C-alpha positions in Angstrom: -47.1 72.2 -103.6 -45.3 74.6 -101.2 -43.8 72.9 -98.1 -44.9 74.5 -94.8 -42.0 76.0 -92.8 -41.2 78.5 -90.1 -40.7 82.0 -91.6 -37.0 83.1 -91.5 -36.0 85.3 -88.5 -33.5 85.3 -85.6 -34.2 85.8 -81.9 -31.6 88.5 -81.2 -30.4 89.9 -77.8 -32.4 93.1 -78.6 -35.6 91.1 -79.2 -35.2 89.1 -76.0 -34.5 92.3 -74.0 -37.5 94.1 -75.5 -39.8 91.1 -75.1 -38.8 91.0 -71.4 -39.5 94.7 -71.0 -42.9 94.3 -72.7 -43.8 91.3 -70.5 -43.0 93.3 -67.3 -45.1 96.2 -68.5 -48.0 94.0 -69.3 -47.9 92.7 -65.7 -48.1 96.3 -64.5 -51.0 97.0 -66.8 -52.9 94.1 -65.4 -52.1 95.0 -61.8 -53.4 98.5 -62.3 -56.5 97.3 -64.3 -55.4 99.5 -67.2 -56.6 96.8 -69.6 -60.2 97.6 -68.6 -60.8 101.3 -69.5 -64.1 103.1 -69.4 -66.4 103.2 -72.5 -65.4 106.8 -73.0 -61.7 105.9 -73.1 -62.4 102.9 -75.4 -64.0 105.3 -77.8 -61.1 107.7 -77.8 -58.6 104.9 -78.4 -60.7 103.5 -81.2 -60.6 106.9 -82.9 -56.8 107.2 -82.5 -56.3 103.7 -83.9 -58.4 104.3 -87.0 -57.0 107.8 -87.6 -53.4 106.5 -87.3 -53.8 103.4 -89.4 -55.6 105.2 -92.3 -53.3 108.3 -92.1 -50.4 105.9 -93.0 -52.4 105.0 -96.1 -53.0 108.7 -97.0 -56.4 109.3 -95.6 -57.0 113.0 -94.9 -59.7 112.9 -92.3 -59.0 114.3 -88.9 -59.7 112.8 -85.5 -62.6 115.3 -85.1 -64.1 114.1 -88.4 -63.7 110.5 -87.5 -65.4 111.2 -84.1 -68.3 112.8 -86.0 -68.7 109.7 -88.3 -68.6 107.5 -85.2 -71.5 109.5 -83.8 -73.4 109.2 -87.1 -72.9 112.9 -88.0 -72.5 114.3 -91.5 -68.9 115.0 -92.5 -67.6 116.9 -95.6 -64.6 115.2 -97.2 -63.4 113.0 -100.0 -65.9 110.1 -100.6 -63.2 107.5 -100.5 -61.7 108.8 -97.3 -65.1 108.8 -95.6 -65.8 105.2 -96.8 -62.4 104.0 -95.5 -63.3 105.4 -92.1 -66.8 104.0 -92.0 -65.5 100.6 -93.0 -62.7 100.8 -90.3 -65.3 101.7 -87.7 -67.3 98.7 -88.6 -64.2 96.4 -88.4 -63.0 97.8 -85.0 -66.6 97.5 -83.6 -66.4 93.8 -84.5 -62.8 93.2 -83.6 -63.7 90.7 -80.8 -65.5 88.5 -83.3 -62.4 87.7 -85.4 -60.5 84.5 -84.7 -56.7 85.2 -84.9 -55.9 81.7 -86.2 -58.6 81.5 -88.9 -57.8 82.3 -92.5 -61.6 82.7 -93.2 -61.9 85.2 -90.4 -59.0 87.1 -91.8 -60.6 87.3 -95.2 -63.9 88.3 -93.7 -62.2 91.2 -91.9 -60.7 92.4 -95.2 -64.1 92.2 -96.9 -65.5 94.5 -94.2 -62.5 96.8 -94.3 -62.4 97.2 -98.1 -66.0 96.8 -99.3 -66.8 99.3 -102.1 -63.1 100.4 -102.1 -61.8 97.5 -104.2 -63.3 94.8 -106.4 -63.3 91.3 -104.8 -62.9 92.6 -101.2 -62.1 89.6 -99.0 -60.6 87.6 -101.8 -57.0 86.9 -102.6 -55.5 88.6 -105.6 -55.3 86.8 -109.0 -52.6 89.0 -110.6 -49.0 89.9 -109.9 -48.3 93.0 -107.8 -45.3 95.2 -107.0 -44.9 97.8 -104.4 -43.5 101.2 -105.6 -41.7 103.7 -103.5 -41.2 106.9 -105.4 -40.2 105.9 -108.9 -38.7 102.6 -107.9 -40.2 99.2 -107.5 -39.4 98.3 -103.8 -40.9 94.8 -103.7 -42.2 92.2 -106.1 -44.8 90.1 -104.3 -44.9 86.3 -104.8 -46.9 84.9 -107.8 -50.6 85.0 -107.3 -50.9 81.2 -107.6 -48.7 80.8 -104.5 -50.7 83.2 -102.2 -53.2 80.7 -100.9 -50.5 78.2 -99.9 -48.3 80.9 -98.3 -51.1 82.3 -96.3 -52.2 78.8 -95.1 -48.6 78.2 -94.0 -48.5 81.5 -92.2 -51.7 80.7 -90.2 -50.3 77.3 -89.4 -47.2 79.0 -88.1 -49.0 81.4 -85.7 -51.3 78.6 -84.6 -48.6 76.0 -83.8 -45.2 77.6 -83.3 -44.0 77.8 -79.7 -42.3 81.2 -79.9 -43.9 84.0 -77.8 -47.1 85.5 -79.3 -45.4 88.9 -79.2 -42.8 87.7 -81.6 -45.2 85.7 -83.7 -47.5 88.7 -84.1 -44.7 90.8 -85.6 -43.6 87.9 -87.9 -47.2 87.6 -89.1 -47.3 91.3 -89.8 -44.1 91.3 -91.9 -44.8 88.0 -93.8 -48.3 89.1 -94.7 -46.9 92.4 -96.1 -44.3 90.4 -98.0 -46.9 88.0 -99.5 -49.3 90.9 -100.2 -52.3 88.6 -100.5 -54.8 91.3 -101.5 -54.8 93.8 -104.4 -55.1 96.6 -101.8 -55.5 97.1 -98.0 -52.5 94.9 -97.1 -51.0 97.5 -94.8 -54.1 98.2 -92.7 -54.8 94.4 -92.6 -51.2 93.7 -91.3 -51.7 96.2 -88.5 -55.3 95.1 -87.7 -54.4 91.4 -87.6 -51.4 92.0 -85.3 -53.8 93.6 -82.9 -56.2 90.7 -83.2 -53.4 88.2 -82.5 -52.1 90.1 -79.5 -55.5 90.9 -77.9 -56.3 87.1 -78.0 -53.8 86.8 -75.1 -53.5 90.4 -73.9 -56.9 92.2 -73.8 -55.2 95.6 -73.4 -54.2 95.6 -77.1 -57.9 96.2 -78.0 -57.6 99.6 -76.4 -53.9 100.4 -76.9 -53.5 102.5 -80.1 -49.9 101.4 -80.8 -50.7 102.2 -84.4 -50.4 105.9 -83.5 -46.7 105.3 -82.7 -46.3 103.5 -86.0 -47.8 106.6 -87.6 -45.4 108.8 -85.8 -42.4 106.7 -86.8 -43.6 105.9 -90.3 -40.2 106.4 -91.9 -38.7 103.8 -89.5 -41.7 101.5 -90.3 -40.9 101.4 -94.0 -37.2 101.3 -93.3 -37.6 98.1 -91.2 -39.8 96.6 -94.0 -37.1 97.3 -96.6 -34.3 96.0 -94.4 -36.1 92.8 -93.8 -36.8 92.5 -97.6 -33.1 93.0 -98.4 -32.0 90.1 -96.1 -35.1 87.9 -96.6 -35.5 87.8 -92.9 -38.0 89.6 -90.7 -35.6 90.3 -87.7 -35.2 94.1 -88.3 -39.0 94.4 -88.6 -39.6 92.4 -85.4 -37.1 94.6 -83.5 -38.8 97.7 -84.7 -42.4 96.6 -83.9 -41.5 95.3 -80.5 -39.9 98.7 -79.7 -43.2 100.3 -80.8 -45.2 98.1 -78.5 -42.8 98.7 -75.6 -43.1 102.5 -76.1 -46.9 102.3 -76.3 -47.1 100.4 -73.0 -44.7 102.9 -71.5 -47.0 105.7 -72.5 -50.0 103.9 -71.0 -48.2 103.3 -67.7 -46.8 106.8 -67.5 -50.4 108.1 -67.0 -51.5 105.6 -64.4 -51.2 108.3 -61.8 -48.1 107.1 -60.1 -45.7 110.0 -60.8 -47.8 112.9 -62.2 -48.7 116.2 -60.5 -52.2 117.5 -60.7 -51.1 120.0 -63.4 -49.5 117.1 -65.5 -52.7 115.1 -65.2 -54.9 118.0 -66.3 -52.4 118.7 -69.2 -52.8 115.0 -70.3 -56.6 115.4 -70.3 -56.2 118.4 -72.7 -53.8 116.5 -74.9 -56.0 113.5 -75.4 -58.9 115.8 -76.1 -61.5 114.0 -74.0 -64.7 115.8 -75.0 -66.8 115.1 -71.9 -66.1 113.0 -68.8 -67.0 112.3 -65.2 -64.9 112.0 -62.1 -65.0 108.2 -62.6 -63.7 108.5 -66.2 -60.9 110.7 -64.8 -60.0 108.0 -62.2 -60.1 105.4 -64.9 -57.3 107.2 -66.6 -55.2 107.8 -63.5 -55.7 104.5 -61.6 -53.6 105.2 -58.6 -55.2 108.5 -57.4 -57.9 108.6 -54.7 -61.4 110.0 -55.2 -60.5 113.1 -53.1 -57.4 113.7 -55.3 -59.5 113.4 -58.4 -62.0 115.9 -56.9 -59.2 118.4 -56.1 -57.7 118.1 -59.6 -61.1 118.7 -61.3 -61.9 121.6 -58.9 -58.5 123.1 -59.8 -59.2 122.6 -63.5 -62.5 124.5 -63.2 -60.9 127.3 -61.1 -58.0 128.0 -63.6 -60.4 127.9 -66.5 -59.3 124.6 -68.1 -62.6 122.8 -67.5 -66.3 123.6 -67.4 -68.6 121.9 -65.0 -72.3 120.9 -65.4 -74.7 118.8 -63.4 -74.7 117.9 -59.7 -73.5 115.1 -57.5 -73.3 111.8 -59.4 -74.5 113.5 -62.6 -71.6 116.0 -62.6 -69.7 116.2 -65.9 -66.7 118.1 -67.1 -65.8 119.4 -70.5 -62.7 121.2 -71.8 -63.3 125.0 -71.7 -62.5 125.5 -75.3 -64.6 122.5 -76.5 -67.3 123.7 -78.9 
């Protein structure tokens, strides 16, 4: 019988500083209502999250192909990659139904995520596993017979420990990766469940694709995992992930409309690839601009050839000029 205990980590000055920074930004997010995006923006963020998480695992589908699958369109690509995306769409559609402190809910999410991709989806492994980087074994996971006890302890920790949820979500992510409870899908489950834990207290994390920053800093992601493994302590991984969350919130706040010129706002619209949107959608992105400013921006976008306009009055819609 394994005795339940708090996973090993230290609350460093860097962790305290980053946690404070995140808390301040979360206050701003709530003040600007950035945690309540339009349905169009929710869809874009879901696409970015799925693309980023699966790209880390080697999935080759583009954001455009994922968008097509989300819209029930036919896509040509590797069968496994398409199935991974379809499963991920299903999971993220149901993300609000998962209970962050329930082991059964966790296993249910894995079953949805990995159905037809692995045998016994949603069930803990019954064999030993090792993680290989290159030609070397980077990590030997705990024996299979210990997995159920370790996972129960981990869920008890996130449910009952008094540390901030921001820190506990990072600890869970690392410890789950270390335990490696499933034959496959552990990486994407670690990232998914951290989101589930965070959004239970901070709804913005449902719509904040911080996984895209993990994807962009993938080398640092694995480096932090290895460093934590080497010292049997998740502190380096916590420091890394908190910085990712902080940077994601910084990106979100940067485009709240406080500091940008009309040209910068229009450039952002191009960069996120919003296929079709209304003036209301535009104002949902840039919360602090007036309706007249939004109208001037969009008029400018049409005049300089960035945007195309269709419809009239409250049915007016805008599309990127090069959108096919």
